[in-house]
OpenMM code with the backbone's topology and positions (N, CA, C; nanometers):
from openmm import Vec3, app, unit

residues = "MET ALA VAL THR ASP GLY ILE ARG ASP GLY ARG GLU PRO VAL SER LEU ARG LEU PRO GLY ILE VAL LEU GLY VAL GLY LEU GLY GLY PHE VAL ASP GLY ILE LEU LEU HIS GLN ILE LEU GLN TRP HIS HIS MET LEU THR SER THR ASP ASP ASP ARG ILE GLY VAL LYS TYR TYR SER PRO ARG THR VAL SER GLY LEU GLU MET ASN THR VAL TRP ASP GLY ILE PHE HIS THR VAL CYS TRP LEU ALA VAL LEU ILE GLY LEU ALA VAL LEU TYR ALA ARG VAL THR HIS GLY ARG ARG ARG VAL TRP THR SER ARG VAL LEU TRP GLY TRP ILE LEU ALA GLY TRP GLY LEU PHE ASN LEU ALA GLU GLY LEU LEU ASP HIS GLN ILE LEU GLY ILE HIS HIS VAL HIS GLY GLY PRO TYR GLN LEU TRP TRP ASP ILE GLY PHE LEU VAL LEU GLY ALA VAL LEU LEU ILE VAL GLY HIS LEU VAL GLN ARG SER GLY ARG SER LEU ASP THR ASP GLY ARG LEU ALA".split()
positions = [
    Vec3(-3.9165, 10.0002, -2.8034),
    Vec3(-4.0334, 10.0501, -2.7380),
    Vec3(-4.0205, 10.1882, -2.7176),
    Vec3(-4.1155, 10.2835, -2.7778),
    Vec3(-4.1696, 10.4192, -2.7338),
    Vec3(-4.1742, 10.4404, -2.6006),
    Vec3(-4.1540, 10.5783, -2.5573),
    Vec3(-4.1530, 10.6182, -2.3922),
    Vec3(-4.2588, 10.7222, -2.3838),
    Vec3(-4.3721, 10.7213, -2.3456),
    Vec3(-4.4525, 10.8285, -2.3587),
    Vec3(-4.4882, 10.8567, -2.2142),
    Vec3(-4.4624, 11.0019, -2.1628),
    Vec3(-4.4992, 11.0489, -2.0031),
    Vec3(-4.3976, 10.9527, -1.9399),
    Vec3(-4.2998, 10.9320, -1.9553),
    Vec3(-4.2027, 10.8596, -1.8826),
    Vec3(-4.2608, 10.7111, -1.8542),
    Vec3(-4.3286, 10.6545, -1.9443),
    Vec3(-4.3959, 10.4977, -1.8949),
    Vec3(-4.3776, 10.4489, -2.0699),
    Vec3(-4.3095, 10.3237, -2.0377),
    Vec3(-4.3051, 10.2335, -2.1707),
    Vec3(-4.4363, 10.2139, -2.2231),
    Vec3(-4.4394, 10.2153, -2.3642),
    Vec3(-4.5282, 10.1639, -2.4080),
    Vec3(-4.5508, 9.9881, -2.4544),
    Vec3(-4.6186, 9.9201, -2.4332),
    Vec3(-4.6452, 9.7810, -2.4833),
    Vec3(-4.6161, 9.7152, -2.3435),
    Vec3(-4.5846, 9.6102, -2.3413),
    Vec3(-4.5857, 9.5188, -2.2349),
    Vec3(-4.4184, 9.5035, -2.1489),
    Vec3(-4.3483, 9.5869, -2.1788),
    Vec3(-4.2097, 9.5781, -2.0966),
    Vec3(-4.2466, 9.6152, -1.9713),
    Vec3(-4.1911, 9.5172, -1.8808),
    Vec3(-4.1932, 9.5478, -1.7113),
    Vec3(-4.1631, 9.6780, -1.6777),
    Vec3(-4.2118, 9.7252, -1.5781),
    Vec3(-4.2254, 9.8443, -1.4873),
    Vec3(-4.0794, 9.8125, -1.4121),
    Vec3(-3.9944, 9.8987, -1.3883),
    Vec3(-3.8866, 9.8592, -1.2980),
    Vec3(-3.9090, 9.9381, -1.1656),
    Vec3(-3.9260, 9.8448, -1.0673),
    Vec3(-3.9282, 9.9114, -0.9300),
    Vec3(-3.8513, 9.9095, -0.8437),
    Vec3(-3.7269, 9.8954, -0.9078),
    Vec3(-3.5832, 9.8870, -0.8551),
    Vec3(-3.5569, 10.0285, -0.7827),
    Vec3(-3.5487, 10.1239, -0.8628),
    Vec3(-3.5304, 10.2662, -0.7838),
    Vec3(-3.6222, 10.3328, -0.6914),
    Vec3(-3.7319, 10.3027, -0.7490),
    Vec3(-3.8538, 10.3522, -0.6363),
    Vec3(-3.8473, 10.2797, -0.4970),
    Vec3(-3.7970, 10.1441, -0.5163),
    Vec3(-3.7939, 10.0559, -0.3913),
    Vec3(-3.6847, 10.0965, -0.3122),
    Vec3(-3.5634, 10.0862, -0.4000),
    Vec3(-3.4421, 10.1342, -0.3035),
    Vec3(-3.4405, 10.2720, -0.2256),
    Vec3(-3.4960, 10.3642, -0.2908),
    Vec3(-3.5286, 10.5020, -0.2470),
    Vec3(-3.5927, 10.5085, -0.1241),
    Vec3(-3.7040, 10.4140, -0.1183),
    Vec3(-3.8226, 10.4115, -0.0456),
    Vec3(-3.7565, 10.3281, 0.1076),
    Vec3(-3.6981, 10.2213, 0.0546),
    Vec3(-3.6002, 10.1599, 0.1403),
    Vec3(-3.4907, 10.2524, 0.2471),
    Vec3(-3.4330, 10.3364, 0.1597),
    Vec3(-3.3271, 10.4321, 0.2212),
    Vec3(-3.4074, 10.4979, 0.3060),
    Vec3(-3.5248, 10.5730, 0.2690),
    Vec3(-3.5931, 10.6532, 0.3893),
    Vec3(-3.6655, 10.5858, 0.4782),
    Vec3(-3.7213, 10.4609, 0.4637),
    Vec3(-3.7759, 10.4085, 0.5644),
    Vec3(-3.6680, 10.3363, 0.6694),
    Vec3(-3.5742, 10.2841, 0.6251),
    Vec3(-3.4577, 10.2520, 0.7045),
    Vec3(-3.3808, 10.3681, 0.7807),
    Vec3(-3.3749, 10.4663, 0.7149),
    Vec3(-3.3458, 10.6042, 0.7942),
    Vec3(-3.4425, 10.6117, 0.9129),
    Vec3(-3.5801, 10.6108, 0.8876),
    Vec3(-3.6740, 10.6248, 0.9902),
    Vec3(-3.6625, 10.5501, 1.1016),
    Vec3(-3.6426, 10.4034, 1.0660),
    Vec3(-3.6104, 10.3152, 1.1832),
    Vec3(-3.5109, 10.3555, 1.2511),
    Vec3(-3.3962, 10.3758, 1.2019),
    Vec3(-3.2617, 10.4047, 1.2866),
    Vec3(-3.3004, 10.5272, 1.3749),
    Vec3(-3.3735, 10.6728, 1.3111),
    Vec3(-3.3666, 10.7620, 1.3814),
    Vec3(-3.4935, 10.7392, 1.4938),
    Vec3(-3.5538, 10.6954, 1.4876),
    Vec3(-3.6976, 10.6895, 1.5496),
    Vec3(-3.6373, 10.5991, 1.6758),
    Vec3(-3.5954, 10.4659, 1.6495),
    Vec3(-3.5513, 10.3898, 1.7096),
    Vec3(-3.4341, 10.3904, 1.7931),
    Vec3(-3.3349, 10.4274, 1.7357),
    Vec3(-3.1874, 10.4130, 1.7958),
    Vec3(-3.1796, 10.5742, 1.8727),
    Vec3(-3.2308, 10.6857, 1.7896),
    Vec3(-3.2003, 10.7875, 1.8335),
    Vec3(-3.2931, 10.8685, 1.9265),
    Vec3(-3.4681, 10.8179, 1.9280),
    Vec3(-3.5296, 10.8715, 2.0107),
    Vec3(-3.5893, 10.7823, 2.1398),
    Vec3(-3.6253, 10.6608, 2.0813),
    Vec3(-3.6546, 10.5775, 2.1718),
    Vec3(-3.5718, 10.5148, 2.2446),
    Vec3(-3.4753, 10.4440, 2.1897),
    Vec3(-3.3707, 10.4111, 2.2932),
    Vec3(-3.2532, 10.4820, 2.3274),
    Vec3(-3.2402, 10.6012, 2.2637),
    Vec3(-3.1445, 10.7098, 2.2884),
    Vec3(-3.0406, 10.6618, 2.3106),
    Vec3(-2.9917, 10.5779, 2.2125),
    Vec3(-2.8577, 10.5168, 2.1899),
    Vec3(-2.7242, 10.6153, 2.1675),
    Vec3(-2.7878, 10.6999, 2.0515),
    Vec3(-2.7165, 10.7834, 2.0047),
    Vec3(-2.8090, 10.9109, 1.9489),
    Vec3(-2.7424, 11.0142, 1.9055),
    Vec3(-2.7687, 11.1299, 1.8010),
    Vec3(-2.6857, 11.1429, 1.7009),
    Vec3(-2.7129, 11.2080, 1.6378),
    Vec3(-2.6513, 11.2657, 1.5026),
    Vec3(-2.4789, 11.2920, 1.5604),
    Vec3(-2.4609, 11.3662, 1.6219),
    Vec3(-2.3143, 11.4013, 1.6981),
    Vec3(-2.2628, 11.3480, 1.8268),
    Vec3(-2.3135, 11.2600, 1.8731),
    Vec3(-2.3037, 11.2276, 1.9800),
    Vec3(-2.1404, 11.1546, 2.0315),
    Vec3(-2.0670, 11.1363, 1.9086),
    Vec3(-1.9231, 11.0848, 1.9379),
    Vec3(-1.8279, 11.1836, 1.8535),
    Vec3(-1.8757, 11.2939, 1.8376),
    Vec3(-1.7920, 11.4195, 1.8008),
    Vec3(-1.6327, 11.4444, 1.8828),
    Vec3(-1.6778, 11.3886, 2.0115),
    Vec3(-1.5774, 11.3932, 2.1051),
    Vec3(-1.4106, 11.3390, 2.0422),
    Vec3(-1.4631, 11.2330, 1.9679),
    Vec3(-1.3435, 11.1495, 1.9188),
    Vec3(-1.3548, 11.1211, 1.7554),
    Vec3(-1.4282, 11.2131, 1.6900),
    Vec3(-1.4470, 11.1858, 1.5355),
    Vec3(-1.3305, 11.2177, 1.4722),
    Vec3(-1.3435, 11.1698, 1.3535),
    Vec3(-1.2007, 11.1942, 1.2627),
    Vec3(-1.2220, 11.3465, 1.1812),
    Vec3(-1.3031, 11.4241, 1.1892),
    Vec3(-1.3299, 11.5121, 1.1046),
    Vec3(-1.3425, 11.6548, 1.1687),
    Vec3(-1.3228, 11.6882, 1.3363),
    Vec3(-1.3093, 11.7801, 1.4111),
    Vec3(-1.4597, 11.8681, 1.4336),
    Vec3(-1.5659, 11.7677, 1.4118),
    Vec3(-1.6582, 11.8618, 1.4930),
    Vec3(-1.6747, 11.8838, 1.6160),
    Vec3(-1.7343, 12.0187, 1.6527),
    Vec3(-1.7275, 12.0285, 1.7939),
    Vec3(-1.8265, 11.9286, 1.8675),
    Vec3(-1.7911, 11.8884, 1.9833),
    Vec3(-1.8618, 11.7999, 2.0487),
    Vec3(-1.9886, 11.8654, 2.1395),
    Vec3(-2.0965, 11.8084, 2.1209),
    Vec3(-2.1980, 11.8336, 2.1680),
    Vec3(-2.2620, 11.7168, 2.2682),
    Vec3(-2.2718, 11.7303, 2.4092),
    Vec3(-2.2925, 11.6124, 2.4888),
    Vec3(-2.4247, 11.5945, 2.5113),
    Vec3(-2.5040, 11.4698, 2.4644),
    Vec3(-2.6550, 11.4724, 2.4885),
    Vec3(-2.6669, 11.4856, 2.6267),
    Vec3(-2.5757, 11.4891, 2.7105),
    Vec3(-2.6141, 11.5048, 2.8717),
    Vec3(-2.6493, 11.6613, 2.9151),
    Vec3(-2.6113, 11.7441, 2.8171),
    Vec3(-2.6445, 11.8913, 2.8682),
    Vec3(-2.7406, 11.9237, 2.7631),
    Vec3(-2.8120, 12.0522, 2.8073),
    Vec3(-2.9305, 12.0782, 2.7462),
    Vec3(-2.9075, 12.1213, 2.6217),
    Vec3(-2.8125, 12.2254, 2.5973),
    Vec3(-2.7402, 12.2942, 2.4973),
    Vec3(-2.6865, 12.1741, 2.3848),
    Vec3(-2.6111, 12.0848, 2.4313),
    Vec3(-2.5693, 11.9644, 2.3597),
    Vec3(-2.7030, 11.8852, 2.3155),
    Vec3(-2.7473, 11.8501, 2.3702),
    Vec3(-2.9106, 11.7869, 2.3321),
    Vec3(-2.9690, 11.8663, 2.2350),
    Vec3(-3.0000, 11.9987, 2.2420),
    Vec3(-3.0722, 12.1057, 2.1686),
    Vec3(-2.9755, 12.0667, 2.0056),
    Vec3(-2.8630, 12.1043, 2.0210),
    Vec3(-2.7963, 12.0635, 1.8863),
    Vec3(-2.7915, 11.9310, 1.8223),
    Vec3(-2.7899, 11.8427, 1.9091),
    Vec3(-2.8033, 11.6902, 1.8479),
    Vec3(-2.9652, 11.6702, 1.7943),
    Vec3(-3.0290, 11.7349, 1.8677),
    Vec3(-3.2090, 11.7412, 1.8296),
    Vec3(-3.1906, 11.8200, 1.7021),
    Vec3(-3.1541, 11.9089, 1.6699),
    Vec3(-3.1637, 11.9716, 1.5461),
    Vec3(-3.0815, 11.8896, 1.4162),
    Vec3(-2.9659, 11.8224, 1.4551),
    Vec3(-2.9010, 11.7369, 1.3647),
    Vec3(-3.0056, 11.6213, 1.3096),
    Vec3(-3.0743, 11.5808, 1.4355),
    Vec3(-3.1472, 11.4559, 1.4307),
    Vec3(-3.2686, 11.4893, 1.3318),
    Vec3(-3.3075, 11.6236, 1.3222),
    Vec3(-3.4407, 11.6504, 1.2944),
    Vec3(-3.3896, 11.6639, 1.1234),
    Vec3(-3.2787, 11.7076, 1.0856),
    Vec3(-3.2137, 11.7405, 0.9610),
    Vec3(-3.1813, 11.6007, 0.8945),
    Vec3(-3.1534, 11.5011, 0.9481),
    Vec3(-3.1491, 11.3535, 0.9336),
    Vec3(-3.3000, 11.2942, 0.8949),
    Vec3(-3.3911, 11.3273, 0.9835),
    Vec3(-3.5443, 11.2959, 0.9309),
    Vec3(-3.6010, 11.3492, 0.8339),
    Vec3(-3.5430, 11.4950, 0.8036),
    Vec3(-3.5960, 11.5759, 0.7121),
    Vec3(-3.5329, 11.4797, 0.5626),
    Vec3(-3.4095, 11.4416, 0.5556),
    Vec3(-3.3476, 11.3686, 0.4494),
    Vec3(-3.4267, 11.2339, 0.4520),
    Vec3(-3.4454, 11.1825, 0.5364),
    Vec3(-3.5502, 11.0733, 0.5112),
    Vec3(-3.6514, 11.0720, 0.4718),
    Vec3(-3.7485, 11.1765, 0.4964),
    Vec3(-3.8780, 11.2388, 0.4639),
    Vec3(-3.8795, 11.2698, 0.3051),
    Vec3(-3.7590, 11.3091, 0.2702),
    Vec3(-3.7543, 11.3676, 0.1489),
    Vec3(-3.7303, 11.2238, 0.0430),
    Vec3(-3.6522, 11.1194, 0.1056),
    Vec3(-3.6215, 11.0192, 0.0281),
    Vec3(-3.7461, 10.9501, 0.0211),
    Vec3(-3.8380, 10.8985, 0.1224),
    Vec3(-3.9660, 10.8797, 0.0915),
    Vec3(-4.0351, 10.9146, 0.0027),
    Vec3(-4.0589, 11.0560, -0.0209),
    Vec3(-4.1493, 11.1260, -0.0968),
    Vec3(-4.0949, 11.1181, -0.2187),
    Vec3(-3.9647, 11.1064, -0.2636),
    Vec3(-3.9220, 11.0853, -0.3943),
    Vec3(-3.9511, 10.9441, -0.4155),
    Vec3(-3.9209, 10.8421, -0.3392),
    Vec3(-3.9625, 10.7039, -0.3559),
    Vec3(-4.0750, 10.7023, -0.4111),
    Vec3(-4.2096, 10.7691, -0.3245),
    Vec3(-4.3368, 10.7511, -0.3664),
    Vec3(-4.3578, 10.8486, -0.5219),
    Vec3(-4.3031, 10.9256, -0.5347),
    Vec3(-4.3212, 11.0130, -0.6778),
    Vec3(-4.2630, 10.9275, -0.8009),
    Vec3(-4.1402, 10.8771, -0.7849),
    Vec3(-4.0981, 10.7958, -0.8981),
    Vec3(-4.1755, 10.6683, -0.9168),
    Vec3(-4.2396, 10.6153, -0.7938),
    Vec3(-4.3338, 10.5040, -0.8061),
    Vec3(-4.4557, 10.5449, -0.8645),
    Vec3(-4.5033, 10.6443, -0.8321),
    Vec3(-4.6576, 10.6948, -0.8680),
    Vec3(-4.6372, 10.7384, -1.0250),
    Vec3(-4.5047, 10.7777, -1.0829),
    Vec3(-4.4913, 10.8272, -1.2188),
    Vec3(-4.4671, 10.6575, -1.2896),
    Vec3(-4.3766, 10.5831, -1.2371),
    Vec3(-4.3888, 10.4415, -1.3400),
    Vec3(-4.4940, 10.3459, -1.3505),
    Vec3(-4.5831, 10.3437, -1.2266),
    Vec3(-4.7235, 10.2923, -1.2149),
    Vec3(-4.8373, 10.3419, -1.2375),
    Vec3(-4.8947, 10.3449, -1.3446),
    Vec3(-5.0303, 10.4224, -1.3722),
    Vec3(-5.1535, 10.3725, -1.3812),
    Vec3(-5.1399, 10.2333, -1.3508),
    Vec3(-5.2617, 10.1650, -1.3224),
    Vec3(-5.2712, 10.0561, -1.2493),
    Vec3(-5.3612, 10.0276, -1.1659),
    Vec3(-5.3153, 9.8879, -1.0814),
    Vec3(-5.2806, 9.9141, -0.9532),
    Vec3(-5.2209, 10.0801, -0.9417),
    Vec3(-5.1614, 10.1169, -0.8108),
    Vec3(-5.1529, 10.0078, -0.6899),
    Vec3(-5.2763, 9.9773, -0.6490),
    Vec3(-5.3166, 9.9199, -0.5206),
    Vec3(-5.2110, 9.7668, -0.5239),
    Vec3(-5.2050, 9.6891, -0.6477),
    Vec3(-5.1648, 9.5912, -0.6752),
    Vec3(-4.9989, 9.5822, -0.6495),
    Vec3(-4.9282, 9.6946, -0.6718),
    Vec3(-4.8005, 9.6992, -0.6307),
    Vec3(-4.7767, 9.6981, -0.5161),
    Vec3(-4.8456, 9.7451, -0.4184),
    Vec3(-4.8117, 9.7265, -0.3022),
    Vec3(-4.8069, 9.5414, -0.2350),
    Vec3(-4.8505, 9.4965, -0.2855),
    Vec3(-4.8639, 9.3466, -0.2559),
    Vec3(-4.7380, 9.2703, -0.3514),
    Vec3(-4.6713, 9.3631, -0.4076),
    Vec3(-4.5706, 9.3052, -0.5036),
    Vec3(-4.4104, 9.2438, -0.4187),
    Vec3(-4.3895, 9.1405, -0.4371),
    Vec3(-4.2477, 9.1173, -0.3900),
    Vec3(-4.1612, 9.1741, -0.4411),
    Vec3(-4.1682, 9.2040, -0.5522),
    Vec3(-4.0485, 9.3148, -0.6216),
    Vec3(-4.0195, 9.4311, -0.5400),
    Vec3(-4.1293, 9.4825, -0.5061),
    Vec3(-4.1133, 9.6359, -0.4450),
    Vec3(-4.0527, 9.6242, -0.3266),
    Vec3(-4.1416, 9.5050, -0.2238),
    Vec3(-4.0747, 9.4947, -0.1102),
    Vec3(-3.9657, 9.4630, -0.0991),
    Vec3(-3.8807, 9.3457, -0.1956),
    Vec3(-3.7871, 9.3159, -0.1780),
    Vec3(-3.6838, 9.4477, -0.2235),
    Vec3(-3.7173, 9.5371, -0.2985),
    Vec3(-3.6076, 9.6329, -0.3220),
    Vec3(-3.6116, 9.7339, -0.2154),
    Vec3(-3.7367, 9.7409, -0.1294),
    Vec3(-3.7407, 9.8084, 0.0002),
    Vec3(-3.6185, 9.7867, 0.0606),
    Vec3(-3.6249, 9.6277, 0.1086),
    Vec3(-3.5355, 9.5735, 0.1999),
    Vec3(-3.4075, 9.5896, 0.1617),
    Vec3(-3.3983, 9.6003, 0.0206),
    Vec3(-3.2416, 9.6075, -0.0208),
    Vec3(-3.2016, 9.7588, -0.0001),
    Vec3(-3.3211, 9.8370, -0.0378),
    Vec3(-3.2635, 9.9836, 0.0282),
    Vec3(-3.2332, 10.0022, 0.1428),
    Vec3(-3.3030, 9.9341, 0.2612),
    Vec3(-3.2835, 9.9753, 0.4054),
    Vec3(-3.1543, 9.8972, 0.4119),
    Vec3(-3.0925, 9.7760, 0.3742),
    Vec3(-2.9603, 9.7396, 0.3694),
    Vec3(-2.8700, 9.8464, 0.3122),
    Vec3(-2.8764, 9.8908, 0.2020),
    Vec3(-2.7850, 9.9966, 0.1763),
    Vec3(-2.7924, 10.1167, 0.2645),
    Vec3(-2.9035, 10.1437, 0.2891),
    Vec3(-2.8944, 10.2884, 0.4026),
    Vec3(-2.7824, 10.2252, 0.5458),
    Vec3(-2.8016, 10.0895, 0.5808),
    Vec3(-2.7357, 10.0635, 0.6952),
    Vec3(-2.5937, 10.0679, 0.6387),
    Vec3(-2.5462, 10.0051, 0.5432),
    Vec3(-2.4376, 9.9997, 0.5076),
    Vec3(-2.3641, 10.1394, 0.4702),
    Vec3(-2.4329, 10.2213, 0.4046),
    Vec3(-2.3972, 10.3478, 0.3738),
    Vec3(-2.3607, 10.4242, 0.5153),
    Vec3(-2.4630, 10.4346, 0.5719),
    Vec3(-2.4626, 10.5107, 0.7247),
    Vec3(-2.3457, 10.4477, 0.8179),
    Vec3(-2.3653, 10.3148, 0.8471),
    Vec3(-2.2492, 10.2519, 0.9069),
    Vec3(-2.1095, 10.2838, 0.8693),
    Vec3(-2.0878, 10.2613, 0.7505),
    Vec3(-1.9305, 10.3083, 0.6939),
    Vec3(-1.9348, 10.4419, 0.7126),
    Vec3(-2.0173, 10.5363, 0.6922),
    Vec3(-1.9698, 10.6832, 0.6792),
    Vec3(-1.9859, 10.7232, 0.7990),
    Vec3(-2.0835, 10.7198, 0.8720),
    Vec3(-2.0912, 10.7874, 1.0105),
    Vec3(-2.0204, 10.7154, 1.0873),
    Vec3(-2.0455, 10.5891, 1.1136),
    Vec3(-1.9667, 10.5274, 1.2392),
    Vec3(-1.8281, 10.4806, 1.2178),
    Vec3(-1.7774, 10.4635, 1.0775),
    Vec3(-1.6443, 10.4052, 1.0601),
    Vec3(-1.5515, 10.5601, 1.0060),
    Vec3(-1.5968, 10.5993, 0.9255),
    Vec3(-1.4968, 10.6891, 0.8363),
    Vec3(-1.5064, 10.8447, 0.9125),
    Vec3(-1.6096, 10.8821, 0.9446),
    Vec3(-1.6437, 11.0032, 0.9789),
    Vec3(-1.6335, 10.9949, 1.1580),
    Vec3(-1.6823, 10.8888, 1.2018),
    Vec3(-1.6805, 10.8602, 1.3483),
    Vec3(-1.7602, 10.9692, 1.4140),
    Vec3(-1.8763, 11.0189, 1.3868),
    Vec3(-1.9701, 11.1158, 1.4456),
    Vec3(-2.0706, 11.0691, 1.5381),
    Vec3(-2.1084, 10.9582, 1.5305),
    Vec3(-2.1684, 10.8784, 1.6382),
    Vec3(-2.1488, 10.7131, 1.5822),
    Vec3(-2.2055, 10.6454, 1.7127),
    Vec3(-2.1967, 10.4672, 1.6876),
    Vec3(-2.3137, 10.4454, 1.7132),
    Vec3(-2.3722, 10.2973, 1.6895),
    Vec3(-2.4749, 10.2740, 1.7323),
    Vec3(-2.4915, 10.2394, 1.8685),
    Vec3(-2.4051, 10.2198, 1.9576),
    Vec3(-2.4513, 10.2064, 2.0957),
    Vec3(-2.2904, 10.2522, 2.1570),
    Vec3(-2.2946, 10.3828, 2.2315),
    Vec3(-2.1483, 10.3977, 2.2568),
    Vec3(-2.0980, 10.2805, 2.3503),
    Vec3(-1.9752, 10.3282, 2.4228),
    Vec3(-1.9369, 10.2414, 2.5178),
    Vec3(-1.7894, 10.1287, 2.4758),
    Vec3(-1.7917, 10.0245, 2.5841),
    Vec3(-1.6974, 9.9511, 2.5596),
    Vec3(-1.6948, 9.8337, 2.4071),
    Vec3(-1.8472, 9.8256, 2.4181),
    Vec3(-1.8712, 9.7281, 2.2975),
    Vec3(-1.8973, 9.7971, 2.1803),
    Vec3(-1.8817, 9.9348, 2.1498),
    Vec3(-1.9331, 10.0250, 2.0487),
    Vec3(-1.8816, 9.9629, 1.9168),
    Vec3(-1.7651, 9.9055, 1.8865),
    Vec3(-1.7174, 9.8478, 1.7683),
    Vec3(-1.8082, 9.7096, 1.7177),
    Vec3(-1.8682, 9.6458, 1.8174),
    Vec3(-1.9519, 9.5480, 1.8104),
    Vec3(-2.0643, 9.5727, 1.7663),
    Vec3(-2.1279, 9.6758, 1.8203),
    Vec3(-2.2614, 9.7234, 1.7794),
    Vec3(-2.2830, 9.7578, 1.6275),
    Vec3(-2.1322, 9.8606, 1.6108),
    Vec3(-2.1351, 9.8865, 1.4822),
    Vec3(-2.1165, 9.7831, 1.3684),
    Vec3(-2.0291, 9.7084, 1.4028),
    Vec3(-2.0422, 9.5757, 1.3068),
    Vec3(-2.1598, 9.5007, 1.2788),
    Vec3(-2.2489, 9.4783, 1.3985),
    Vec3(-2.3653, 9.4202, 1.4070),
    Vec3(-2.4727, 9.5062, 1.3155),
    Vec3(-2.4792, 9.6046, 1.3070),
    Vec3(-2.5314, 9.7271, 1.2182),
    Vec3(-2.4951, 9.7093, 1.0916),
    Vec3(-2.3500, 9.7020, 1.0244),
    Vec3(-2.3389, 9.6546, 0.9261),
    Vec3(-2.3765, 9.5064, 0.8625),
    Vec3(-2.3741, 9.4222, 0.9733),
    Vec3(-2.4010, 9.2683, 0.9269),
    Vec3(-2.5495, 9.2941, 0.8912),
    Vec3(-2.6608, 9.3488, 0.9890),
    Vec3(-2.7838, 9.3482, 0.9530),
    Vec3(-2.8180, 9.4196, 0.8072),
    Vec3(-2.7286, 9.5412, 0.7695),
    Vec3(-2.7465, 9.6010, 0.6575),
    Vec3(-2.7186, 9.4883, 0.5443),
    Vec3(-2.6051, 9.4065, 0.5440),
    Vec3(-2.5891, 9.3065, 0.4526),
    Vec3(-2.6910, 9.2360, 0.4310),
    Vec3(-2.7210, 9.1648, 0.5549),
    Vec3(-2.8539, 9.0761, 0.5349),
    Vec3(-2.9616, 9.1207, 0.4929),
    Vec3(-3.0229, 9.2548, 0.5218),
    Vec3(-3.1234, 9.3265, 0.4474),
    Vec3(-3.1178, 9.3148, 0.3062),
    Vec3(-2.9780, 9.3519, 0.2611),
    Vec3(-2.9599, 9.3491, 0.1225),
    Vec3(-2.9582, 9.2297, 0.0567),
    Vec3(-2.9033, 9.1549, 0.1146),
    Vec3(-2.9401, 8.9898, 0.0223),
    Vec3(-3.0836, 8.9350, 0.0504),
    Vec3(-3.1237, 8.9654, 0.1514),
    Vec3(-3.2451, 8.9157, 0.1662),
    Vec3(-3.3339, 8.9905, 0.0900),
    Vec3(-3.3634, 9.1193, 0.0691),
    Vec3(-3.4208, 9.2038, 0.0069),
    Vec3(-3.3973, 9.1428, -0.1790),
    Vec3(-3.2806, 9.1198, -0.2281),
    Vec3(-3.2352, 9.0731, -0.3341),
    Vec3(-3.3350, 8.9497, -0.3607),
    Vec3(-3.3290, 8.8433, -0.2944),
    Vec3(-3.3816, 8.7349, -0.3143),
    Vec3(-3.5535, 8.7508, -0.3270),
    Vec3(-3.5729, 8.8318, -0.2294),
    Vec3(-3.7219, 8.8410, -0.2275),
    Vec3(-3.7854, 8.9068, -0.3651),
    Vec3(-3.6911, 9.0214, -0.3989),
    Vec3(-3.7502, 9.0986, -0.5143),
    Vec3(-3.7356, 8.9842, -0.6509),
    Vec3(-3.6209, 8.8882, -0.6243),
    Vec3(-3.6160, 8.8181, -0.7371),
    Vec3(-3.7209, 8.6844, -0.7354),
    Vec3(-3.7923, 8.6683, -0.6198),
    Vec3(-3.9003, 8.5806, -0.6191),
    Vec3(-4.0455, 8.6012, -0.6740),
    Vec3(-4.0231, 8.7522, -0.6908),
    Vec3(-4.1656, 8.8065, -0.7093),
    Vec3(-4.1662, 8.8233, -0.8986),
    Vec3(-4.3142, 8.8510, -0.9070),
    Vec3(-4.3146, 8.8822, -1.0692),
    Vec3(-4.3352, 9.0331, -1.0701),
    Vec3(-4.2960, 9.0622, -1.2000),
    Vec3(-4.2704, 9.1784, -1.2711),
    Vec3(-4.4202, 9.2710, -1.2970),
    Vec3(-4.4283, 9.3615, -1.2796),
    Vec3(-4.5555, 9.4542, -1.3291),
    Vec3(-4.5458, 9.5004, -1.4754),
    Vec3(-4.6385, 9.4554, -1.5270),
    Vec3(-4.6578, 9.4911, -1.6820),
    Vec3(-4.6761, 9.7068, -1.6611),
    Vec3(-4.6669, 9.7447, -1.7742),
    Vec3(-4.7041, 9.8856, -1.7453),
    Vec3(-4.8309, 9.9222, -1.7420),
    Vec3(-4.9412, 9.8748, -1.7426),
    Vec3(-5.0959, 9.8211, -1.6676),
    Vec3(-5.0828, 9.8684, -1.5129),
    Vec3(-4.9768, 9.7814, -1.4469),
    Vec3(-4.9478, 9.7633, -1.3135),
    Vec3(-5.0238, 9.6175, -1.2908),
    Vec3(-5.0262, 9.5460, -1.3975),
    Vec3(-5.0727, 9.3630, -1.3454),
    Vec3(-4.9402, 9.3047, -1.3412),
    Vec3(-4.9676, 9.1975, -1.2772),
    Vec3(-4.8452, 9.1121, -1.2534),
    Vec3(-4.8251, 9.0587, -1.3907),
    Vec3(-4.6947, 9.0280, -1.4452),
    Vec3(-4.6712, 8.9998, -1.5596),
    Vec3(-4.6073, 8.8237, -1.5374),
] * unit.nanometer
topology = app.Topology()
chain = topology.addChain("A")
for resn in residues:
    res = topology.addResidue(resn, chain)
    for name in ("N", "CA", "C"):
        topology.addAtom(name, app.Element.getBySymbol(name[0]), res)
């Protein structure tokens, strides 16, 4: 099959994997940042640097200057999430040229979005919570259990997303369900 303007000719299914995963990473990051950083205020990006593994200066969220620095880093985190959503939408827009409304009801797309959210949780949970130790889901005596729960949620989202996308129907290059 020939490729024209990034779209395959003929009836070959359009892959929603990449845009779905990238959207899921961005949207999962937004859920984490909005819910855990802002609403519940369980952590910010640098709230565990007093005992991290890489030597980042500690910025206590209980002081104005510490909260300011944590807010800056939360903003950088949200910017990365926002860029992931924009990139995911751009890739999706480039791949689906017709019937774009129909793609939003596709189990394949939503399955990949869930899988992307799960990948976000796994990567962020392993990197920031375990390897770097710059923050934890919820500090305190049970922080390891909160961190493990975050990783388990990521694995569940990844598995459920995979199962949901497998149960859906592919889209042809015209955006119709195949």
